[in-house]
N, C-alpha and C positions, 0 to 999 in steps of 0.2 A: 590212420595213424592221431593221438590226441595233438596237439595244436603246440603242447612245451615238448614235447622230441624235436620240432622245426626253431633248430637253434643254430644253424648254419647262412653265411652269405657267402654263395658260391661267386667268385670273379671269374672270367675267363679272359685273359686279356694278354699284352704285350712286354716287354723288355721295359716300358715309362710303370707299371704296377711294383715293378721288383730292384729296382735300379736308382740307388740315392745319385749324391754328389762326385760320386770316389769310384761308383763303379758299384756292379751287382749284390746283392744282399741274400737274406734269408727271409727263403717265404714269411713271416712270422717276426719282423723286426716290426716292433712295435712305430717306427715311422712313418711306413710308406701307407699310405692313402688307404687301398683294402683293409689294417688292419685298425688305423685310427676311424675307419667307417665304424665296422665290426665294434672295437668298443664301446664307441658313441649310443651307439641302439641292441645291445648286449646281444650281440651278437657271434660266432665265430666265423673268422675269414675261409677264403677256400681255394686259394689261389689253383691257377692251374693257369702258364704261363708262360714263354719261354720268350727268347730272344729272333725279333725280326715276322715273330708272327703277325698273320694278317688272316683275316676277316676266314678266310679259307680254313687255312691251321686251327684257329677256333672250336669251327663245324667238327674238325677231324677230332680234333679232340672232345665234343660233346658225341658223337656218334662211336667213338673209340676205344676212347681214355674209362675203364669201368669202377677210377676214382673220380671221375667224375659221375656215375651212376652212382656210388652210392653216397652221393653227396643232396641229390634233384630232389627224395621222400623231403628231405630234411631241411632245404631250402624254402627261408623264409622271402628272400628274392635271389637273383640271379642280375650280373650285369656284362653283358658285351660290351668290354671295356679295350673295341680292337677298331680297326679301319686308320692309321693312323700311315701306315707301313704301306695299306693297298696305294694310298695318296702322294708316296715319295716315287721320284723319278726309278724309274729300272731301264736301262737304255741293255742291258744289257740281261738274258734270261736271269731267269730267280733261282732257274736250277740251278745253272752253273754256279754262283754263288751258297747254294745250298753243296754242293759236291767238293767245293776246295778240299774241304775235311781232310778227302779223302783219299788227295792225292800224294804220293811220295818220289822221292824221299824228302823228309821236312824243308829241305835247299829251292827242291823244285817250288815245295805246297808255297813257299812264303812271294818264292816269284812268281808266281800265279797269282798268288794275295795282292802281291800291292798292282802289279797291271793292274787287276779285274780293278781296285780303288782310285786308280790314275787314270783310267777310260769313263766309270763311274759317275769322278768327277767332271771331269771335263766334258758329258753330256748332257751332264742331268740338269742343265738347261734348261734343255729343249723340252723339259717335263714329259716324253714321249719317246718307247709305253712306258704306263705304270708298273707300279709292283702288279696293281689288280684294276683293271676297269671299275668304274661308278654301278655299273652296271650287274655288276658278278659280286661286289661288295654288298649291293643291296637283296640280290638274290641269298647271300648267305648269309647274312641278317634273318629275311626272313623261316629259311629251311629251320636255324636255329632256332628263332619265334615260333615258330610252326609246332615243330616237334617241341619243346618245352610245354607250349600249351596242348601238345594231342596229351600227356604223361601228368601234366599238374596244370590244369585250367586255371585256379586256383594262383597260380604262383604268378607276382610280378617280373614283369622281365625291365631292365635298365641299362640305354646303350647312352655309346658319345659320339660325339663327331669328331674328326680325327683330329691329333693333334695335328701343332706346325714344328717345324724342328729349325734354327738357322746357322747349320754344318759344311764346316770348309768339307765336307766327306761326298756332298750335295751340293757342294760351288752356293751353297746357303740362298737356294732354289729348291720351291715343293709349286710348282703353280699346276699343278693337278688337283689340290688340293681345297680349291673352291666348287668344285664340279662334283668331286667325294660327299664335300660338305651338302650341299643342296638336293643332293641325290640321298641321302644319308637322315635329310630332313625331312625331305617329302614321302616317305617310308614311313618314317616314325609318326607321322605327322594322321599316313593314313588308319595306322594301327593305337594310334593315343600309348607309344610309348614314349615315358621319358626322355629327355637325353642329355647328359653334361655336357657341354660348348669347352673341350680341354682347351684349345686353344691360346680362347679367351682368356685363358686362369695362367698363363703360364708361359709365353710367347718373352713379354714382357722383359721376365726376366732372363731366357735365354737371350734375347740382341744385345741385354746387357752386360755379357759374360757371370752372371752370378749360379748358374745350373756346372753340372756338366763337364765338363772342356770338349768333351766333345761333340756341342753343343746342342746337342737333340734328349738330355734325359735330366732331369730337374736334381732343384735341391727340394731342402727338408719344410720348407717355406710354401716351394709350391703343392708337394705332398699334400700341407692341411688344408689349397685352400680347394684342393680335388678334393680330397675328403670333408669338407663342408656345403660342396659344388652338390657331391654322392652323396651325401646326405639327404640330403634337402629334394632330391629328387629321388631318392628309397620310398622318404613319405609322403612325399605325395605322389605316389606308384601304390604306392604298398596303402599307406590310408592305416582304416581301424585295424589293420590286419595284424600288422606288427607293432608288436608288445615287447614288454623287458619282463626276462624270463620269470620275475618275482610278480609282474603283475598275473602274471597265468597262474602261479603261485598262491596269488593273496585273494585270486575268484576259484580256487577250486574247492 
């Protein structure tokens, strides 16, 4: 495939990739960090993300979503921007949270959701169990890296350290985050995967109350900070293989 057809930036993420200070936004909103990065690098962002996604969900998307498959052949880089949800306290089973939406009638669903949030907040400081233990986070990250390497050995992969939250819904607790960060850092060092530290770039403004009122999602200044770090990580991982479309045309 000619290099000038590889114009995509594939991002596998969670809600941090498409939420702003007032809630969720369309994937093509220019203020979101995936689009800021893609614009600066002369690429087109393709975002595959949902609320609450862990590395396991990203792995499922990579292996089961044909829209993702269609992007891989023309991607210049892949960003695996998950693991923050993995490190959140999950004293109640994740499967329970995912299936609350199916409860009927609506009044019962609201009662169950309220009870879930109450228990989640009360037990979060315990920090165990987490949504995914670090060993599984790293396992799914490596599965994704290996799968991408199998079909596109030349395709650079960038990952992220887990983000931190400052949310009343988790009693402002995330004691498992350092463990997940250490595990992801060891995996990245072993495979030379560039990392972006989301927590360092965003936690200060969350603690200052400048982000989304939920204490989890970011304002647009934070999106710009993350975009700058992500751009640098992608360029360092891609090196000379990342060129702007006009550069390809100039060399034709």
